[in-house]
C-alpha positions in Angstrom: -13.1 -14.5 6.4 -10.7 -15.3 9.2 -6.9 -15.4 8.9 -5.9 -18.1 6.4 -2.4 -19.6 6.6 -0.6 -22.3 4.7 3.1 -23.1 4.2 3.1 -21.0 1.1 0.9 -17.9 1.8 -1.0 -16.0 4.4 -4.2 -14.0 4.3 -4.2 -11.3 7.0 -7.6 -9.9 7.8 -8.4 -6.2 7.4 -11.5 -4.3 8.4 -14.8 -6.0 7.5 -15.9 -3.0 5.5 -12.6 -2.7 3.5 -12.7 -3.8 -0.2 -9.0 -3.5 -0.5 -6.5 -6.5 -0.7 -2.8 -5.6 -0.7 -1.3 -8.5 -2.7 2.4 -9.1 -2.0 3.5 -12.0 -4.3 7.3 -11.6 -4.6 8.7 -10.5 -1.2 10.0 -13.8 0.1 13.3 -15.6 -0.3 12.1 -18.9 1.1 12.6 -22.0 -1.0 11.6 -25.4 0.4 14.5 -28.0 0.4 12.7 -30.3 -2.0 12.4 -27.4 -4.5 16.0 -26.2 -3.8 17.2 -29.7 -4.9 16.0 -29.0 -8.4 17.9 -25.7 -8.8 21.3 -25.9 -10.4 22.8 -22.7 -8.9 25.3 -23.1 -6.0 24.4 -21.3 -2.7 26.3 -18.1 -3.5 24.9 -17.8 -7.0 21.4 -18.5 -5.6 21.7 -15.7 -3.0 22.8 -13.3 -5.8 19.8 -14.3 -7.9 17.4 -13.9 -4.9 18.8 -10.3 -4.5 17.8 -9.5 -8.0 14.5 -11.3 -8.3 13.0 -10.7 -4.9 10.9 -7.6 -4.2 12.7 -7.1 -1.0 10.8 -5.6 2.0 7.5 -5.2 0.1 5.7 -7.3 2.8 7.0 -4.9 5.4 6.0 -2.0 3.3 2.4 -3.4 3.0 2.3 -4.1 6.8 3.3 -0.5 7.7 0.8 0.8 5.2 -2.0 -1.4 6.7 -1.1 0.0 10.2 -1.3 3.6 8.9 -4.5 3.3 6.9 -7.7 4.7 8.3 -9.5 1.5 7.4 -7.2 -1.5 7.6 -6.9 -3.3 4.2 -6.6 -7.1 3.9 -3.2 -8.5 2.9 -2.5 -11.6 0.9 1.2 -12.4 1.2 3.2 -15.1 -0.6 5.5 -16.8 1.9 7.7 -18.5 -0.7 10.1 -17.1 -3.3 8.9 -16.7 -6.8 11.6 -19.1 -7.8 9.3 -21.8 -6.4 6.4 -20.7 -8.6 5.4 -17.3 -9.8 1.7 -17.0 -8.8 1.2 -14.0 -11.2 2.1 -15.8 -14.4 -0.3 -17.7 -16.5 0.3 -21.4 -16.1 0.0 -22.1 -19.8 1.0 -21.0 -23.3 -0.5 -17.5 -22.8 2.5 -16.5 -20.7 4.8 -14.4 -22.8 7.6 -14.5 -20.1 8.0 -18.2 -21.0 10.1 -16.9 -23.9 12.9 -16.0 -21.4 12.3 -19.0 -19.2 10.1 -17.2 -16.7 6.7 -18.7 -17.0 4.9 -20.0 -13.9 8.0 -22.2 -13.1 11.2 -20.4 -13.9 14.0 -22.2 -15.8 16.3 -19.2 -16.3 17.6 -16.5 -14.1 17.3 -12.8 -14.4 20.5 -12.9 -16.5 19.5 -15.7 -18.7 21.5 -18.4 -17.0 20.1 -21.9 -16.3 18.1 -22.1 -13.1 16.7 -25.6 -13.4 17.5 -28.6 -15.4 14.8 -29.8 -17.8 11.7 -29.9 -15.5 8.1 -30.9 -15.8 6.4 -27.8 -14.3 3.1 -29.5 -13.5 4.0 -30.9 -10.1 5.1 -27.5 -8.8 2.0 -25.9 -10.4 -0.3 -28.4 -8.8 1.5 -28.2 -5.4 1.9 -24.4 -5.1 0.3 -22.4 -8.0 -3.2 -23.7 -8.0 -3.8 -23.6 -4.2 -2.5 -20.0 -4.1 -4.8 -19.0 -7.0 -7.8 -20.7 -5.4 -7.2 -18.9 -2.1 -6.7 -15.5 -3.7 -9.9 -16.0 -5.7 -11.7 -16.9 -2.4 -10.3 -13.7 -0.8 -11.6 -11.6 -3.7 -15.0 -13.3 -3.5 -15.2 -12.7 0.2 -14.7 -8.9 -0.3 -17.3 -8.9 -3.0 -19.8 -10.6 -0.8 -19.0 -8.3 2.2 -18.7 -4.9 0.4 -20.0 -5.3 -3.1 -16.6 -4.7 -4.6 -12.9 -5.8 -4.3 -9.8 -3.8 -5.2 -6.5 -5.7 -5.5 -3.5 -3.5 -5.1 -0.4 -5.4 -6.2 2.7 -4.4 -4.3 6.0 -4.8 -6.1 9.4 -3.3 -6.6 11.8 -3.2 -9.5 15.5 -2.4 -10.1 16.7 1.0 -11.2 18.6 -0.5 -14.0 17.2 -2.9 -16.6 17.9 -6.6 -16.1 18.4 -8.9 -19.1 15.2 -10.8 -18.6 13.0 -7.7 -19.0 11.1 -7.9 -22.3 9.9 -4.3 -22.2 12.5 -2.6 -20.2 13.7 0.0 -22.7 11.2 2.7 -21.6 11.3 5.2 -18.6 11.9 3.8 -15.1 10.0 6.2 -12.9 10.1 6.3 -9.1 6.7 4.6 -9.1 5.3 2.6 -12.1 1.5 2.1 -12.1 0.4 -1.0 -13.9 -3.1 -1.0 -15.3 -5.7 -3.1 -17.0 -8.2 -1.8 -19.5 -11.1 -3.7 -17.9 -10.2 -3.7 -14.2 -8.5 -0.3 -13.6 -11.1 2.5 -13.6 -9.8 6.0 -14.2 -10.6 7.1 -10.6 -8.4 4.3 -9.1 -5.5 5.4 -11.3 -6.0 9.0 -10.5 -6.0 8.3 -6.8 -2.7 6.4 -7.1 -1.1 9.3 -9.0 -2.1 11.7 -6.3 -1.1 9.4 -3.4 2.4 8.8 -4.8 2.9 12.4 -6.2 5.4 13.4 -3.5 7.5 10.2 -4.0 9.1 11.5 -7.1 6.4 11.0 -9.7 4.6 8.2 -11.5 4.2 6.8 -15.0 1.8 4.2 -16.3 2.8 0.7 -17.6 6.5 1.4 -17.9 8.7 -0.5 -17.5 6.1 -3.1 -16.4 2.5 -3.2 -17.5 -0.7 -4.8 -16.4 -2.0 -5.9 -13.0 -3.1 -9.1 -11.2 -6.7 -10.3 -11.1 -7.5 -14.0 -10.3 -8.4 -15.8 -13.5 -11.9 -16.5 -12.2 -12.7 -12.8 -12.4 -10.4 -11.6 -15.1 -12.2 -9.8 -17.8 -15.5 -11.0 -16.4 -16.4 -9.0 -13.3 -16.0 -5.2 -13.3 -16.6 -5.1 -9.6 -13.1 -6.3 -9.2 -10.7 -3.4 -9.5 -6.9 -3.8 -9.8 -3.8 -1.7 -9.9 -0.1 -2.7 -9.8 2.3 -0.5 -7.8 5.9 -1.0 -8.8 8.3 0.9 -6.7 11.8 1.6 -7.9 14.2 0.0 -5.4 16.7 2.8 -5.1 13.9 4.8 -3.3 14.0 2.6 -0.2 17.0 0.1 -0.3 20.6 -0.3 -1.4 20.4 -2.3 -4.6 20.1 -5.1 -5.4 18.7 -6.4 -2.2 20.1 -4.5 0.8 18.3 -3.5 4.0 15.4 -1.1 3.9 16.1 2.6 4.5 13.9 5.5 5.6 12.3 5.7 2.1 10.2 2.7 3.1 8.2 4.8 5.6 7.5 7.5 3.0 6.3 4.9 0.5 4.2 3.1 3.1 2.5 6.4 3.9 1.7 6.9 0.2 0.4 3.4 -0.1 -1.8 4.0 3.0 -3.1 7.2 1.4 -4.0 5.2 -1.7 -5.8 2.6 0.4 -7.8 5.4 2.2 -8.7 7.1 -1.1 -9.9 3.7 -2.5 -12.1 3.0 0.6 -13.6 6.4 0.7 -14.2 7.1 -2.9 -15.7 4.1 -4.8 -14.5 4.3 -8.4 -16.7 4.2 -11.4 -16.9 0.6 -12.7 -15.8 -0.9 -9.4 
């Protein structure tokens, strides 16, 4: 599969033999003008919200990791802010984050304030969510066809202090949170991540965020698709809430590259 690019996402090719896709869904601050018109925050308030909600510099972190990996992984990078649509939410009533106005189309901010007026989410879901999901599914299918397996490593960051929107934020906030899925995260993949990030201050599993991203076409159906979410606490590499990246980014990128290399070299049971 060659490089795929749209106005909302980019698939950057890796090595043909790599099963790994670094998925970066929340790194952008870009909001198209037509979407911005439906947001009720003034410019200053919107910039503050973007500081809180954006996983700043995670696209750069994934790019540095890809450069350092022994076998270059593929990268699927969202070019738009999650305030346009959040490609990792369910687009229907299954989405528990809808309770705080953060389903596929957000209506509330991280602090519970109105983000949009009453809105029909379907035009945004049709315009942005579904094309993204189809392309991510195609990228996974391509890795399955080429290598017999696919491993989606979801690259995120999270604040050191709980924000009001977090439904399960009362647990530990480790330097690196590893989100898992009972079907798609085999023990070997999790063990490799624990080892790769051990020198970054430590890891814990599914706290304060749980689960991982798998395209719905494969979710719970195809065990050849492995998945792990990597949530990096932001104070490790930037001045919160959304300042410039510091030297910690290089350390974390090296750990992510190590995880990629472990995943390529050591196929995990069940994937």
